[in-house]
MILUM-560078 format. One line per 10 residues: number of its first residue (from 1); for each residue z, x, y of N, C-alpha, C. Coordinates in steps of 0.1 Angstrom, whole numbers. Atoms other than C-alpha are relative to their C-alpha. Layout:
NUM	Z X Y Z X Y Z X Y ~ ...
END
This chain:
1	3 -6 13 -171 94 2 3 -10 -11 ~ -5 8 13 -173 70 -29 -7 4 -12 ~ 7 -2 13 -181 76 -64 3 -12 -9 ~ -3 12 9 -183 49 -91 -7 4 -14 ~ 5 0 18 -185 47 -129 5 -13 -5 ~ -2 12 6 -189 16 -147 12 -1 -9 ~ -9 2 11 -159 2 -167 3 -15 0 ~ 0 13 0 -149 -32 -176 14 -4 6 ~ -11 4 -6 -123 -52 -157 2 -15 -1 ~ -1 14 0 -110 -88 -166 13 -4 3
11	-13 7 -3 -84 -112 -158 3 -13 -10 ~ -4 9 11 -74 -125 -192 13 -10 4 ~ -10 10 -4 -43 -141 -178 0 -12 9 ~ 2 10 -8 -58 -162 -153 -15 0 4 ~ 13 5 -4 -91 -179 -144 -2 -2 15 ~ -1 0 -14 -100 -177 -107 -12 -6 6 ~ 12 6 -7 -123 -199 -86 2 -1 15 ~ -5 -1 -12 -124 -193 -50 -14 -6 8 ~ 11 7 -7 -145 -217 -29 1 1 14 ~ 1 0 -16 -154 -212 9 -4 -16 4
21	3 13 -3 -153 -246 24 -12 2 13 ~ 9 -4 -14 -166 -231 59 -2 13 0 ~ 1 -15 -3 -179 -199 71 8 4 10 ~ -12 -2 -9 -154 -180 88 -3 13 11 ~ 5 -14 -3 -172 -153 106 4 -1 16 ~ -3 -1 -15 -164 -166 143 16 3 3 ~ -11 -6 -4 -136 -146 157 9 -10 9 ~ -7 10 -9 -127 -173 180 7 -11 -6 ~ -4 15 6 -121 -202 157 13 4 -9 ~ -13 0 7 -89 -208 135 -5 6 -14
31	2 -4 10 -90 -192 102 -4 -13 -11 ~ 1 11 10 -106 -217 75 6 0 -12 ~ -6 2 11 -95 -231 46 -8 5 -13 ~ 4 -1 13 -101 -219 9 6 -9 -10 ~ -6 6 11 -99 -241 -19 2 8 -12 ~ -3 -9 10 -82 -225 -47 1 -8 -12 ~ -3 6 14 -83 -234 -86 2 10 -8 ~ -3 -8 9 -66 -215 -108 7 -9 -14 ~ -3 6 14 -58 -219 -146 8 12 -6 ~ -4 -6 12 -37 -202 -171 8 -6 -11
41	-6 8 14 -28 -210 -208 13 10 -4 ~ -9 -7 9 5 -200 -219 1 2 -14 ~ -3 1 14 18 -186 -250 16 1 -3 ~ -15 1 4 53 -182 -270 7 9 5 ~ -10 -9 -8 63 -154 -246 8 -8 11 ~ -6 6 -13 73 -182 -221 9 -13 -6 ~ -7 10 5 89 -204 -244 16 -1 4 ~ -16 2 -5 123 -219 -229 0 4 13 ~ -2 -4 -12 118 -206 -196 -6 -11 11 ~ 5 10 -10 116 -228 -164 -13 1 8
51	15 -1 -6 83 -235 -150 0 6 13 ~ 2 -5 -12 90 -225 -118 1 14 2 ~ -2 -15 2 100 -190 -130 -13 6 -6 ~ 13 -5 7 70 -189 -151 -12 -1 10 ~ 9 -1 -12 47 -198 -122 1 11 8 ~ -2 -12 -9 62 -171 -102 -4 13 -7 ~ 3 -12 8 54 -146 -131 -15 1 1 ~ 14 0 2 19 -155 -135 -9 0 14 ~ 6 0 -14 10 -161 -100 9 6 12 ~ -9 -9 -9 32 -133 -83 -3 3 16
61	2 -3 -14 14 -133 -51 2 -11 8 ~ -6 9 -12 27 -165 -39 16 0 -6 ~ -16 2 5 67 -171 -36 1 -10 -7 ~ -5 13 10 87 -191 -60 1 -11 8 ~ -2 13 -8 96 -214 -32 -14 -8 2 ~ 14 9 -6 59 -222 -22 -5 -4 -15 ~ 6 5 13 50 -226 -60 10 -12 -3 ~ -8 12 0 80 -250 -62 -4 -13 7 ~ 7 13 -10 68 -270 -33 -15 -4 -5 ~ 11 3 6 35 -271 -50 0 -9 -11
71	-3 8 13 49 -285 -84 6 -13 7 ~ -4 10 -4 66 -313 -64 -9 -7 4 ~ 12 9 -7 36 -321 -45 -14 -3 -7 ~ 11 5 8 14 -323 -74 -12 8 1 ~ 11 -11 2 -7 -292 -69 0 9 -10 ~ -1 -12 15 4 -273 -100 5 -11 -10 ~ 0 9 12 1 -294 -130 4 7 -12 ~ -4 -6 12 15 -287 -164 -8 -12 -12 ~ 8 7 9 -10 -301 -191 -6 -13 7 ~ 6 12 -9 -25 -324 -162 11 -8 5
81	-11 10 -4 10 -338 -156 8 6 13 ~ -9 -6 -11 35 -334 -125 12 2 -8 ~ -13 -4 8 66 -318 -138 12 4 9 ~ -10 -4 -7 99 -310 -123 0 16 2 ~ -2 -17 0 106 -270 -113 9 4 -13 ~ -8 -1 9 134 -273 -139 -5 0 -14 ~ 8 1 14 108 -281 -167 3 12 -10 ~ 1 -11 6 113 -259 -195 -13 1 -12 ~ 12 -2 6 82 -245 -213 3 0 -15 ~ -2 -3 16 74 -249 -252 -10 10 -2
91	7 -17 3 50 -217 -248 -15 -6 -2 ~ 13 4 2 17 -238 -250 -8 -6 9 ~ 4 10 -12 12 -255 -218 -13 7 7 ~ 11 -3 -9 -20 -254 -196 4 -2 13 ~ -3 3 -13 -11 -247 -160 -14 0 9 ~ 12 1 -7 -36 -258 -135 6 -1 17 ~ -1 2 -17 -32 -252 -96 -11 -2 9 ~ 11 7 -9 -55 -271 -72 6 -1 14 ~ -6 2 -14 -47 -263 -34 -9 8 7 ~ 6 -5 -13 -61 -254 -1 8 7 6
101	-10 -8 -4 -45 -225 11 1 0 15 ~ -3 1 -14 -27 -224 44 0 15 6 ~ -4 -15 -6 -21 -195 69 14 6 -7 ~ -10 -5 5 2 -173 54 7 8 7 ~ -5 -9 -8 11 -153 83 -1 -7 14 ~ 0 6 -13 21 -161 121 -7 10 10 ~ 6 -9 -8 5 -129 132 -13 -5 5 ~ 11 6 -4 -23 -132 156 -10 12 0 ~ 10 -9 -1 -57 -115 156 -1 8 11 ~ 3 -7 -12 -65 -87 180 -10 11 -2
111	13 -6 3 -96 -69 187 5 18 1 ~ -6 -15 4 -82 -33 176 -11 8 -9 ~ 10 -8 11 -108 -7 163 5 4 -12 ~ -3 -2 13 -107 -1 127 -10 12 -5 ~ 7 -12 8 -118 32 108 -4 -7 -14 ~ 2 4 13 -135 14 78 -8 10 -7 ~ 10 -9 11 -146 37 50 -10 -9 -10 ~ 9 8 7 -158 11 28 3 -14 0 ~ 0 13 -2 -161 -26 28 -12 -9 -10 ~ 6 8 7 -176 -53 4 5 -14 3
121	-4 16 -1 -169 -90 -2 14 -4 -7 ~ -14 0 6 -136 -79 -20 9 8 6 ~ -9 -12 -3 -120 -49 -6 -4 5 13 ~ 2 -9 -11 -118 -29 25 9 11 1 ~ -5 -14 2 -109 6 24 2 4 17 ~ -5 -3 -16 -92 18 60 6 13 -2 ~ -6 -14 -3 -87 53 71 12 -3 12 ~ -7 1 -9 -57 46 91 2 12 12 ~ -3 -11 -8 -50 64 123 15 4 2 ~ -15 -2 -6 -18 83 134 5 -11 10
131	-6 7 -12 6 60 152 -2 -17 -1 ~ 4 13 0 -9 27 141 10 -6 -13 ~ -9 5 8 18 4 125 -5 -10 -12 ~ 6 9 9 8 -14 92 5 -15 1 ~ -2 14 2 27 -46 94 10 -3 9 ~ -7 0 -15 43 -63 125 15 -3 -8 ~ -14 -1 4 82 -61 124 8 3 15 ~ -7 -1 -13 109 -57 148 -2 12 9 ~ 5 -11 -9 98 -38 178 -15 4 0 ~ 15 -5 2 62 -38 166 -7 -13 -5
141	5 15 2 52 -76 168 -19 0 3 ~ 17 -1 -4 13 -66 179 -4 15 -2 ~ 6 -14 1 -9 -37 178 -2 7 -15 ~ -2 -4 14 -6 -34 142 -13 -2 -8 ~ 12 2 9 -31 -30 113 -3 -14 -3 ~ 2 15 4 -25 -66 102 -7 -6 14 ~ 6 6 -11 -34 -77 137 -16 2 1 ~ 12 -5 0 -65 -57 137 -10 -7 -12 ~ 4 3 14 -74 -68 101 -4 -17 3 ~ 1 14 -1 -70 -107 111 -11 -3 10
151	10 0 -11 -95 -101 140 -14 3 -8 ~ 12 -4 8 -122 -83 115 -2 -10 -9 ~ 1 11 11 -116 -110 89 10 -11 2 ~ -8 12 -2 -100 -143 100 7 -6 -13 ~ -5 9 11 -96 -158 64 10 11 -9 ~ -13 -7 3 -72 -129 59 15 -7 -1 ~ -12 7 -6 -46 -151 73 4 -9 -11 ~ -1 9 12 -49 -172 40 10 8 -12 ~ -6 -10 10 -33 -140 19 13 2 5 ~ -13 -7 -3 2 -129 17 -4 14 4
161	0 -12 -8 5 -99 41 -15 3 3 ~ 10 -1 -6 -30 -104 53 -8 9 -11 ~ 7 -7 8 -43 -90 21 4 15 -4 ~ -6 -11 2 -21 -56 23 5 -1 -15 ~ -8 -1 14 -11 -46 -13 9 16 0 ~ -9 -10 -2 3 -12 -3 1 5 16 ~ 1 -4 -13 13 5 31 2 17 -2 ~ -6 -15 -7 17 39 49 7 0 11 ~ -8 2 -13 40 49 74 -6 0 11 ~ 6 2 -12 33 45 110 -7 13 6
171	4 -14 -1 29 83 115 -8 7 -10 ~ 8 -3 8 11 89 86 -13 -4 1 ~ 13 6 -2 -27 87 84 -5 1 -12 ~ 9 -2 11 -53 85 59 0 -17 -9 ~ 7 12 7 -64 58 33 11 -11 -7 ~ -4 12 9 -55 22 21 -8 -10 -1 ~ 10 9 5 -70 -5 5 6 -16 5 ~ -4 13 -2 -69 -44 15 -8 -8 -8 ~ 5 8 8 -78 -72 -5 -7 -12 8 ~ 5 13 -8 -101 -99 11 0 -13 -6
181	-2 13 6 -95 -127 -15 12 1 -11 ~ -13 1 8 -65 -138 -38 -6 9 -11 ~ 1 -9 12 -85 -123 -70 0 13 3 ~ 0 -16 -3 -90 -89 -55 16 3 3 ~ -16 -3 -4 -51 -90 -42 8 0 -14 ~ -6 0 13 -41 -100 -76 -2 11 -11 ~ 3 -8 8 -61 -74 -93 6 14 4 ~ -4 -10 -3 -52 -46 -72 17 1 1 ~ -12 -3 0 -16 -53 -70 5 -1 -17 ~ -2 -7 15 -16 -51 -111 -3 12 -4
191	8 -13 3 -34 -18 -109 12 8 7 ~ -10 -9 -7 -6 -5 -86 13 -2 -11 ~ -11 4 8 24 -21 -108 -4 6 -13 ~ 2 -8 13 5 -4 -140 -1 15 5 ~ 2 -11 -4 4 27 -119 -12 6 -1 ~ 14 -5 2 -33 32 -124 -8 4 15 ~ 6 -3 -14 -41 34 -86 3 14 2 ~ -2 -13 -2 -46 70 -78 1 3 15 ~ -4 -2 -14 -32 82 -45 4 14 2 ~ -3 -11 -3 -32 116 -33 2 4 14
201	-6 -3 -11 -14 131 -3 -3 14 6 ~ 0 -14 -5 -21 164 17 13 -1 9 ~ -12 -1 -6 11 178 32 5 13 4 ~ -4 -11 -5 25 207 52 17 -1 -1 ~ -15 -2 1 63 217 44 3 14 4 ~ -8 -13 0 89 243 54 2 7 -10 ~ -4 -8 10 93 272 33 -11 3 -11 ~ 11 -6 10 75 288 3 5 -10 -16 ~ 0 8 16 71 265 -30 -8 11 -7 ~ 7 -8 11 62 288 -58 -10 -5 -7
211	8 8 8 45 262 -80 0 -11 -1 ~ 2 14 -5 37 228 -84 11 -4 -13 ~ -10 4 10 57 205 -106 3 -17 3 ~ -6 16 0 73 169 -109 14 -4 6 ~ -12 5 -4 98 152 -89 3 -15 -6 ~ -1 12 6 115 124 -106 13 -5 2 ~ -10 3 -3 143 111 -87 0 -16 7 ~ 0 15 -4 154 75 -78 4 -3 17 ~ -5 -1 -15 154 64 -42 4 -14 4 ~ -7 14 -5 171 35 -22 4 2 13
221	-2 1 -16 181 26 13 13 8 1 ~ -12 -8 -4 207 51 29 12 -9 2 ~ -12 10 -2 241 36 28 5 -1 15 ~ -5 1 -15 248 43 65 -10 3 8 ~ 12 1 -12 217 54 82 -10 -8 -5 ~ 10 6 8 194 24 74 -12 1 4 ~ 18 -8 -2 163 42 89 -4 8 -11 ~ 4 -11 10 164 65 61 2 -7 -15 ~ -3 3 15 160 63 23 7 12 -4 ~ -9 -10 7 179 84 -1 -2 1 -13
231	-2 -2 13 180 97 -35 15 -2 -3 ~ -15 6 4 210 77 -50 0 -3 -13 ~ -1 6 14 221 67 -85 -1 -15 3 ~ 1 16 -1 210 30 -89 -13 -4 5 ~ 14 3 -5 178 36 -69 -13 -2 -7 ~ 11 2 7 144 26 -79 -7 14 -2 ~ 5 -10 6 124 48 -102 -10 6 14 ~ 12 -5 -10 101 72 -80 -3 15 -5 ~ 4 -11 5 80 99 -93 -14 5 7 ~ 12 -9 -7 58 126 -74 -3 11 -6
241	6 -11 4 34 149 -88 -4 10 9 ~ 4 -6 -11 27 178 -68 -7 13 -6 ~ 2 -10 4 9 212 -68 -2 8 13 ~ -1 -10 -13 7 240 -41 -17 2 1 ~ 16 -2 -1 -29 243 -25 -2 14 9 ~ 2 -10 -10 -23 270 3 14 7 3 ~ -13 -8 -3 8 294 9 -2 7 13 ~ -1 -8 -12 16 305 45 13 10 -3 ~ -10 -10 -2 42 330 56 13 -8 -2 ~ -14 12 -3 71 302 62 -5 -13 -5
251	-1 12 5 53 274 50 -8 -6 -11 ~ 9 2 12 32 257 21 -7 -12 3 ~ 8 15 -3 3 233 23 1 -6 -16 ~ -3 6 10 10 209 -8 -10 -10 -2 ~ 9 14 5 -12 180 -26 10 -6 -8 ~ -11 11 8 11 152 -38 -7 -12 -5 ~ 4 12 5 0 125 -63 13 -12 -1 ~ -10 11 4 22 94 -62 -1 -7 -14 ~ -1 8 13 31 78 -97 7 -15 6 ~ -6 12 -7 53 51 -77 -3 2 14
261	2 2 -11 52 40 -44 8 -4 9 ~ -13 4 -10 87 38 -26 -2 4 12 ~ 3 -3 -16 91 38 10 5 14 3 ~ -2 -15 -4 92 73 26 -1 9 -13 ~ -3 -7 12 89 85 -9 -2 17 -1 ~ 5 -14 3 70 119 -6 9 7 12 ~ -10 -6 -10 93 126 27 14 3 -7 ~ -14 -1 7 127 119 6 -3 10 -9 ~ 2 -8 13 114 138 -24 0 15 5 ~ -1 -13 -6 105 170 -4 7 5 6
271	-12 -1 -5 133 169 16 12 5 -9 ~ -9 -4 10 156 168 -15 -2 13 -7 ~ 4 -13 6 138 200 -26 5 12 8 ~ -2 -12 -9 145 217 4 -9 5 8 ~ 10 -6 -7 113 218 19 -4 -13 8 ~ 1 11 -9 112 192 45 -14 1 8 ~ 15 1 -6 78 179 61 -3 5 17 ~ 3 -7 -16 64 199 93 2 -13 9 ~ 2 12 -11 71 173 124 8 -13 -6 ~ -7 11 6 92 150 102 12 -2 13
281	-9 3 -11 115 132 129 13 -7 -6 ~ -9 9 8 137 114 102 6 8 -8 ~ -9 -7 11 144 140 73 -1 15 4 ~ -4 -13 -3 142 169 91 7 2 14 ~ -11 2 -12 171 178 118 -5 6 12 ~ 4 -6 -11 152 199 140 -13 8 -3 ~ 12 -9 3 120 220 145 5 14 -4 ~ -5 -14 1 124 255 129 -11 9 3 ~ 9 -9 -7 108 282 145 -1 12 -10 ~ -1 -10 9 102 313 118 2 12 9
291	-1 -16 -6 113 349 129 -13 6 2 ~ 11 -6 -3 85 365 147 -11 -8 4 ~ 11 10 -3 66 332 153 -9 4 11 ~ 9 -3 -12 35 337 177 3 -12 9 ~ -4 10 -11 37 317 210 -9 -12 -4 ~ 8 14 2 8 295 195 6 -8 -11 ~ -8 8 15 26 289 162 11 -9 5 ~ -12 6 -5 59 280 183 -5 -15 6 ~ 8 9 -8 37 257 207 -3 -11 -11 ~ 2 8 12 23 239 175 9 -7 -4
301	-9 7 8 53 233 158 10 -9 11 ~ -7 9 -11 70 220 191 -7 -15 5 ~ 8 10 -5 41 196 199 -6 -9 -12 ~ 6 8 10 34 183 164 11 -9 -4 ~ -10 12 -2 57 150 166 -1 -8 -12 ~ -2 7 12 49 135 134 -1 5 -12 ~ 2 -5 13 52 141 96 -13 5 -3 ~ 14 -8 6 24 165 82 -4 -7 -12 ~ 3 8 11 13 138 58 -13 -8 0 ~ 11 11 -2 -22 123 53 -2 -3 -15
311	6 7 12 -35 100 25 -12 4 -3 ~ 13 -7 1 -64 122 15 -10 -9 -11 ~ 9 8 11 -78 102 -18 8 -13 -3 ~ -1 12 3 -78 68 -31 -6 -3 -11 ~ 8 5 14 -88 58 -66 5 -13 -6 ~ -2 13 5 -90 22 -80 -10 -5 -5 ~ 11 5 8 -109 1 -103 -6 -14 10 ~ 4 12 -7 -130 -27 -82 5 -12 -8 ~ -4 12 5 -116 -60 -87 -10 -10 -5 ~ 12 11 5 -149 -79 -93 -8 9 -10
321	10 -6 8 -172 -51 -106 5 5 -13 ~ -4 -7 10 -149 -31 -126 -3 16 -1 ~ 3 -15 -1 -161 2 -115 12 6 6 ~ -11 -11 -3 -139 32 -110 -7 4 14 ~ 5 -5 -14 -142 40 -72 10 9 5 ~ -7 -11 -6 -129 72 -54 -3 0 15 ~ -1 -4 -14 -123 75 -18 6 13 7 ~ -8 -12 -5 -116 105 4 -1 0 16 ~ -1 -1 -15 -105 108 41 2 14 5 ~ -3 -11 -7 -108 141 61 12 -1 10
331	-15 -2 -8 -76 155 78 -6 -5 14 ~ 1 4 -13 -71 141 113 0 13 7 ~ 1 -12 -6 -75 166 140 14 9 4 ~ -13 -10 -2 -38 175 146 3 6 -11 ~ -1 -6 14 -34 182 107 -10 15 0 ~ 13 -9 0 -65 203 109 5 12 10 ~ -5 -11 -11 -50 222 139 9 7 -3 ~ -15 -6 5 -17 229 124 -5 8 -14 ~ 7 -8 10 -36 245 92 -4 10 5 ~ 6 -12 -7 -57 267 114 9 8 3
341	-12 -7 -2 -27 279 130 5 7 -8 ~ -8 -9 11 -9 287 100 -6 10 -7 ~ 10 -11 7 -39 306 87 -1 13 9 ~ 2 -9 -8 -43 324 118 13 9 1 ~ -12 -5 1 -6 333 117 -1 10 -11 ~ 0 -10 14 -10 347 80 -5 12 2 ~ 7 -13 0 -37 369 92 6 11 9 ~ -8 -11 -12 -15 386 119 12 6 -9 ~ -7 -7 7 8 397 93 -5 8 -14
END
């Protein structure tokens, strides 16, 4: 489901021009090159800063090392001239980047079905299935969302992270958005940084939460167990707003809205409250069976092997049209069954 309301979106910092040199619809061919032409007019805010640092700020979708190389190769010009990366800005320069994009990933395309909620020339909204890893990594070099996306749209190989601007965990289901071009990736990344992307999750937790609230606790990597994240001083700001949607005898269905997007944020925050997510294999030590639980509930809890977490709503401003768009994804079957069993259990008491 999508809804759209007109609003203005502009890119005052940068003018973009993307030109397709060759059609890229053939899944069997190499991804084709995109000619990229970018310009940005600096102001006094950049006075005295190194040009490679400034370029990394205004074009954050590229690595600083890549931008330094483009400076050296003459693809990134300052007032039409080649300068060294250590050049100090006067605060009134015109930066021009003319380059043909190369593949940004070594991942290979794979013919993996995608549940596409919405797609146009700029964005793809995916309803990710439970069990699908988003990005290749140690132990998961293939079979990921990135591999599927590269098959669906080969030109995504030219974008950092194949157009991904945010992630959800392997065993979390639901919505995420992928950019199909640099302009869209730039816009969506800025929206995420400004905390204007609307992300709402449905979850089921152990115990009874009385009322909604806000969790504002910093998150960083656990100092001992590197698989885990933890609430620790010096961590990155992490804010989760939540409200109670449904109460059961020993469980609560909650809806949480992310203000920030830290790794495992919802799982860590609710574990911190003492209300770990049903099925969470990392932050809940063991399956907890309430006293007097029916055989049906016991079987459901024992068989629910992933965190009961679903990215249900995603709101964003379209990068090209400026429309406000809202997407919704229904619960997957296992989440629906869990809630139905909990409702049935409630009726028995």
